[in-house]
LOGU-982639 format. One line per field, with one value per residue (C-alpha): residue number from 0; residue in one letter; x, y, z negated. Coordinates in nm, 4 decimals, decimal comma, always signed. Example, Ala and Ser with C-alpha at 12.3 -4.5 7.8 and 13.67 -1.06 7.14 Angstrom:
BEGIN
k: [0 1]
r: [A S]
c1: [+1,2300 +1,3670]
c2: [-0,4500 -0,1060]
c3: [-0,7800 -0,7140]
***
This chain:
BEGIN
k: [0 1 2 3 4 5 6 7 8 9 10 11 12 13 14 15 16 17 18 19 20 21 22 23 24 25 26 27 28 29 30 31 32 33 34 35 36 37 38 39 40 41 42 43 44 45 46 47 48 49 50 51 52 53 54 55 56 57 58 59 60 61 62 63 64 65 66 67 68 69 70 71 72 73 74 75 76 77 78 79 80 81 82 83 84 85 86 87 88 89 90 91 92 93 94 95 96 97 98 99 100 101 102 103 104 105 106 107 108 109 110 111 112 113 114 115 116 117 118 119 120 121 122 123 124 125 126 127 128 129 130 131 132 133 134 135 136 137 138 139 140 141 142 143 144 145 146 147 148 149 150 151 152 153 154 155 156 157 158 159 160 161 162 163 164 165 166 167 168 169 170 171 172 173 174 175 176 177 178 179 180 181 182 183 184 185 186 187 188 189 190 191 192 193 194 195 196 197 198 199 200 201 202 203 204 205 206 207 208 209 210 211 212 213 214 215 216 217 218 219 220 221 222 223 224 225 226 227 228 229 230 231 232 233 234 235 236 237 238 239 240 241 242 243 244 245 246 247 248 249 250 251 252 253 254 255 256 257 258 259 260 261 262 263 264 265 266 267 268 269 270 271 272 273 274 275 276 277 278 279 280 281 282 283 284 285 286 287 288 289 290 291 292 293 294 295]
r: [M N R R A F I T Q S A V V G S L V I T P I S W S M M K Q P K Y K M G Y Q L Y S I R D E M A K N P I E T L N S L K A M G Y Q D F E I Y G F D D E K G T Y Y G F K S T E F K R I L D D L G L S V T S G H Y G F S P Y L E K S E D E M K R F V D R C I A G A K A L N S K Y I T W P W I A P E Q R T I D N F K L M S Q K L N V I G E Q I I K A D L D F A Y H N H G F E F E D Y D G E N G F D I I L S E T D S S L V K L E M D M Y W V M R S S N Y T P K E L I D S Q P G R Y V L W H I K D M D K V T R D Y T E L G N G S I D Y L E I L P D P V K S G L E Y Y Y I E Q G G N F T T N S M K S A S E S A T Y F K N K L Q K Y L]
c1: [+3,7782 +4,1048 +4,3491 +4,6190 +4,3949 +4,3370 +4,7107 +4,7319 +4,4714 +4,5998 +4,9440 +4,8412 +4,6300 +4,9547 +5,2756 +5,3854 +5,3451 +5,3600 +5,4622 +5,2657 +5,6390 +5,6668 +5,3441 +5,3181 +5,5942 +5,4180 +5,1891 +4,8561 +4,5454 +4,4223 +4,1010 +3,8913 +3,9523 +3,5975 +3,4245 +3,1160 +2,8509 +2,7781 +3,0804 +2,9137 +2,5540 +2,5067 +2,6279 +2,4320 +2,1292 +2,1511 +2,2593 +2,3506 +2,4661 +2,6751 +2,8282 +2,8869 +3,0452 +3,2688 +3,3840 +3,4733 +3,7366 +3,8924 +3,9848 +3,6827 +3,5655 +3,3409 +3,0936 +2,9127 +2,5441 +2,3091 +1,9984 +1,7822 +1,4146 +1,2604 +0,9050 +0,9835 +1,2753 +1,4817 +1,8251 +1,8827 +1,5577 +1,6094 +1,4184 +1,6855 +1,7142 +1,7579 +2,0161 +2,1952 +2,1734 +2,3191 +2,6058 +2,6771 +2,6669 +2,9488 +3,1620 +3,0980 +3,0365 +2,8319 +2,9888 +2,8091 +2,5392 +2,4464 +2,0942 +1,8732 +1,8609 +1,8766 +1,4455 +1,4338 +1,6012 +1,2676 +1,0477 +0,9006 +1,1335 +0,8181 +0,8724 +1,2747 +1,2318 +1,0340 +1,2562 +1,5750 +1,3849 +1,3128 +1,7211 +1,7792 +1,6139 +1,7371 +2,1371 +2,0850 +1,9248 +2,2458 +2,4891 +2,5920 +2,7598 +2,7302 +2,4548 +2,5985 +2,4604 +2,5760 +2,5049 +2,2403 +2,0915 +2,2659 +1,9328 +1,9715 +2,3099 +2,3112 +2,4811 +2,1521 +2,0812 +2,3939 +2,3290 +1,9860 +2,1489 +2,3948 +2,0982 +1,9477 +2,2694 +2,2868 +1,9186 +1,9633 +2,3127 +2,1796 +1,8691 +2,1076 +2,3413 +2,0585 +1,9774 +2,3624 +2,4592 +2,7142 +2,6227 +2,8299 +2,8308 +3,0389 +3,1753 +3,1729 +3,3000 +3,0207 +3,0955 +3,4026 +3,2810 +3,2643 +2,9712 +3,0246 +3,3283 +3,1787 +3,1339 +2,9250 +3,2130 +3,3386 +2,9977 +2,9547 +3,2295 +3,1537 +2,7926 +2,7771 +2,8293 +3,1642 +3,0042 +2,7123 +2,8350 +3,1809 +3,2800 +3,3573 +3,6575 +3,5933 +3,9679 +3,9296 +3,7059 +3,8959 +4,2226 +3,9981 +3,7631 +3,9343 +4,2387 +4,3392 +4,5109 +4,3288 +4,6380 +4,5520 +4,1834 +4,2648 +4,4996 +4,2260 +3,9807 +4,1504 +3,9926 +3,6676 +3,7333 +3,6093 +3,5139 +3,7164 +3,6447 +3,9576 +3,9628 +4,1609 +4,1384 +4,1892 +4,5114 +4,2855 +3,9871 +3,9705 +3,6501 +3,7177 +3,9604 +4,0837 +4,3459 +4,6647 +4,5652 +4,5253 +4,7126 +4,6258 +4,9656 +4,8253 +5,1485 +5,2193 +4,8890 +4,7618 +4,6963 +4,7528 +4,4457 +4,5039 +4,5156 +4,1952 +4,0141 +3,9629 +3,7298 +3,6675 +3,7453 +3,6235 +3,7412 +3,5291 +3,4905 +3,1264 +3,1925 +3,4375 +3,5531 +3,8138 +3,6472 +3,3195 +3,2681 +3,3882 +3,7142 +3,7520 +3,6684 +3,9426 +4,2329 +4,1512 +4,1713 +4,5039 +4,6637 +4,5332 +4,6840 +4,9829 +5,0828 +4,8553 +4,7116 +5,0192 +4,9479 +4,6049]
c2: [+9,4717 +9,5377 +9,2980 +9,4804 +9,5023 +9,1304 +9,0528 +9,2464 +9,1019 +8,7159 +8,7916 +8,9154 +8,5639 +8,3739 +8,5021 +8,1439 +8,0205 +7,6528 +7,4796 +7,1474 +6,9904 +7,0937 +7,0178 +6,6915 +6,6077 +6,6111 +6,3497 +6,3999 +6,2917 +6,0777 +6,1313 +5,9395 +5,9929 +6,1965 +6,2665 +6,5247 +6,3057 +6,6338 +6,5400 +6,2182 +6,3224 +6,1619 +5,8201 +5,8688 +5,9662 +5,6066 +5,3810 +5,4634 +5,1769 +5,0603 +5,3930 +5,4196 +5,0740 +5,1996 +5,5116 +5,2937 +5,0652 +5,4059 +5,4394 +5,6673 +5,6299 +5,8976 +6,1191 +6,4747 +6,4272 +6,6287 +6,6599 +6,5868 +6,5414 +6,6897 +6,6219 +6,2315 +6,2178 +6,0505 +6,0465 +5,9563 +5,7944 +5,6019 +5,6556 +5,8214 +5,4559 +5,2425 +5,4761 +5,4111 +5,0304 +5,0769 +5,2907 +5,0374 +4,7197 +4,8776 +5,0052 +5,3552 +5,6757 +6,0361 +6,2753 +6,6386 +6,7247 +7,0177 +7,0869 +7,3352 +7,6124 +7,9035 +7,9418 +7,9859 +8,3099 +8,4736 +8,2620 +8,2679 +8,1820 +7,8824 +7,7525 +7,7714 +7,5907 +7,2872 +7,2577 +7,2351 +6,9911 +6,7674 +6,7744 +6,7304 +6,4133 +6,3312 +6,3805 +6,1961 +5,9047 +5,8878 +5,9384 +6,2167 +6,5298 +6,8153 +6,9894 +7,2481 +7,5555 +7,5457 +7,8819 +8,1198 +8,2175 +8,4370 +8,6904 +8,6784 +8,8074 +9,1253 +9,3180 +9,3363 +8,9447 +8,8518 +9,0289 +8,8738 +8,5487 +8,5564 +8,6301 +8,3068 +8,1109 +8,1798 +8,1018 +7,7475 +7,6890 +7,7126 +7,4693 +7,2375 +7,2260 +7,1851 +6,8613 +6,7497 +6,8057 +7,0821 +7,3664 +7,5092 +7,7366 +7,6624 +7,9467 +7,9804 +8,2315 +8,5349 +8,6014 +8,7713 +8,9910 +9,3909 +9,5480 +9,9419 +9,8446 +9,5378 +9,1690 +8,8970 +8,6769 +8,9550 +9,0269 +8,6216 +8,6129 +8,8999 +8,9026 +8,5191 +8,3533 +8,1009 +7,8850 +7,8071 +7,8612 +7,6511 +7,7290 +7,4945 +7,6206 +7,5763 +7,6339 +7,6103 +7,9249 +8,1095 +8,0626 +8,1568 +8,4662 +8,5783 +8,8116 +8,5621 +8,2406 +7,9403 +7,9797 +8,3358 +8,2522 +8,0010 +8,2541 +8,4856 +8,2366 +7,9676 +7,6439 +7,7531 +7,5876 +7,2562 +7,1491 +7,1563 +7,1092 +7,0090 +7,0435 +7,2194 +7,5118 +7,4329 +7,6020 +7,7982 +7,7957 +7,8446 +7,6009 +7,2460 +7,0186 +6,6771 +6,6925 +6,7524 +6,8680 +7,2410 +7,5609 +7,5112 +7,3857 +7,1855 +7,1516 +7,4675 +7,6219 +7,3384 +7,4432 +7,3035 +7,0902 +7,1025 +7,5045 +7,5137 +7,3150 +7,0076 +6,7298 +6,6493 +6,6850 +6,6126 +6,6058 +6,7626 +6,8231 +7,0098 +6,9505 +6,9670 +6,6439 +6,5435 +6,2298 +6,1832 +6,2314 +5,8552 +5,8747 +6,2056 +6,0698 +5,8166 +6,0580 +6,2604 +5,9863 +5,8737 +6,2073 +6,2669 +5,9390 +5,9673 +6,3499 +6,4568 +6,2310 +6,2039 +6,5163 +6,4361]
c3: [-2,8155 -2,5740 -2,5175 -2,7316 -3,0038 -2,9817 -2,9734 -3,2879 -3,4574 -3,3723 -3,5185 -3,8304 -3,8308 -3,7348 -3,5846 -3,5017 -3,1591 -3,2046 -2,8314 -2,7565 -2,7449 -3,1384 -3,2508 -3,0848 -3,3191 -3,6343 -3,7404 -3,5530 -3,5323 -3,2573 -3,0751 -2,8513 -2,4675 -2,3745 -2,0721 -2,0306 -1,8007 -1,6207 -1,4432 -1,2878 -1,2889 -0,9606 -1,0885 -1,4047 -1,2046 -1,0202 -1,2933 -1,6047 -1,7503 -1,4284 -1,4926 -1,8572 -1,7792 -1,5107 -1,7389 -2,0509 -1,7494 -1,7013 -2,0505 -2,1682 -2,5243 -2,6252 -2,4447 -2,4428 -2,2771 -2,1050 -1,9615 -2,2532 -2,2184 -2,5716 -2,4372 -2,3819 -2,6358 -2,3709 -2,2559 -1,8633 -1,8757 -2,1954 -2,5114 -2,7535 -2,9820 -2,6295 -2,5312 -2,8655 -2,8293 -2,5082 -2,6511 -2,9150 -2,6767 -2,4710 -2,7667 -2,6831 -2,8469 -2,8187 -3,0320 -2,8439 -2,6372 -2,4131 -2,4682 -2,2521 -2,5323 -2,2396 -2,1830 -2,5781 -2,5827 -2,4949 -2,7129 -2,9790 -3,3194 -3,4154 -3,0232 -3,0781 -3,4109 -3,2680 -2,9941 -3,2308 -3,4455 -3,1686 -3,0137 -3,3794 -3,3796 -3,0398 -3,1531 -3,4948 -3,2831 -3,1182 -3,4101 -3,2440 -3,4623 -3,2452 -3,0766 -2,8037 -2,6402 -2,3381 -2,1011 -2,0439 -1,6864 -1,4696 -1,5138 -1,8600 -1,8636 -2,0240 -2,3461 -2,5384 -2,4558 -2,5727 -2,9137 -2,9216 -2,8537 -3,1133 -3,3597 -3,2474 -3,2766 -3,6462 -3,7119 -3,5053 -3,6479 -3,9795 -3,8944 -3,7867 -4,0463 -4,2884 -4,0817 -4,1550 -3,8176 -3,6442 -3,3854 -3,1344 -2,8442 -2,5264 -2,3167 -1,9395 -1,7333 -1,7642 -2,1173 -2,0260 -1,7961 -1,8699 -1,9412 -1,9482 -2,2121 -2,4152 -2,2974 -2,4527 -2,5880 -2,8071 -2,9326 -2,9820 -3,2125 -3,4175 -3,4144 -3,5170 -3,8620 -3,7964 -4,1041 -3,8923 -3,5089 -3,4089 -3,0571 -2,7761 -2,5373 -2,1692 -2,1349 -1,7272 -1,7973 -2,0095 -1,7527 -1,4750 -1,6501 -1,9370 -2,0035 -2,2791 -2,3064 -2,4923 -2,7877 -2,7954 -2,8841 -3,1324 -3,3170 -3,3472 -3,5244 -3,6073 -3,7225 -3,5218 -3,2049 -3,2686 -2,9303 -2,5982 -2,2283 -2,0483 -1,6535 -1,3601 -1,1323 -0,7511 -0,6305 -0,3200 -0,4025 -0,8090 -0,7914 -1,0281 -0,9050 -1,0613 -1,3231 -1,2404 -0,8961 -0,9522 -1,1070 -1,4954 -1,6607 -1,9468 -2,0788 -2,0922 -2,2292 -2,4372 -2,7854 -3,1208 -3,1868 -3,5890 -3,5718 -3,3020 -3,5683 -3,3138 -3,3248 -2,9938 -2,6545 -2,3269 -1,9723 -1,7274 -1,3592 -1,2383 -0,9004 -0,5766 -0,6012 -0,3490 -0,2643 -0,5118 -0,8367 -0,9833 -0,7921 -0,9787 -1,3166 -1,2346 -1,1140 -1,4098 -1,6514 -1,5138 -1,5185 -1,8844 -2,0274 -1,8414 -1,9167 -2,2119 -2,4473 -2,6150 -2,7656 -2,8562]
***
């Protein structure tokens, strides 16, 4: 879909553009301040409990996990039930997780189903609502594989929903790349069932790699972007950076959470820390609380 056609379709869905200032005046749901733990993976590898306690002191209340060991049923070296007790003791929650689906793009449906069953067991142990497919490997990024992945997303989504959980796909930038007039993101949108596969919008990658703004994407499919990643882009290198240090003006581009269907958001910074990962988590938390939290 080209940009002109996309925007025309979006206008049909909803022509009213709501700015953050106007929709913030409405009665809005309040969300827990979330963090994607991959951002602080070095500290989680050293001491998960101390790291979670430090993040709590910064104001983070909710997390998206990564690194589930499906064979052992563990998160960060703890059995899933034990990790849930740690979260409960700290008064914290995990509402989504990034799970390792990429290898199962090329495996049998039975193998994939068994993996999904283990992910479901882990997520349920954490009382985590969303299981999220986070990416595919560079060598897998072809139009044919985007089509194959879309089929698998529907199958996985049906399996997860039958287990009373929800399923989402998280974008990076590679989905927006042009493959002889096609791109993976359009294929995912058109070939997945929106009732089975929700979306996690990574706003950094939308702003860096696509021809659209987050608002335009949401205008096209309102209610489907139930999860957000919020991170900033370095003004020179275009790499990640702390919120407020980069080139993304969230006061301008932040979408309406109600129109989006937002349920949870997670601040994230995958690397390029000014000092270290812990300092970056703190700086982003401070900026978010001062500038953006009032809108969410």
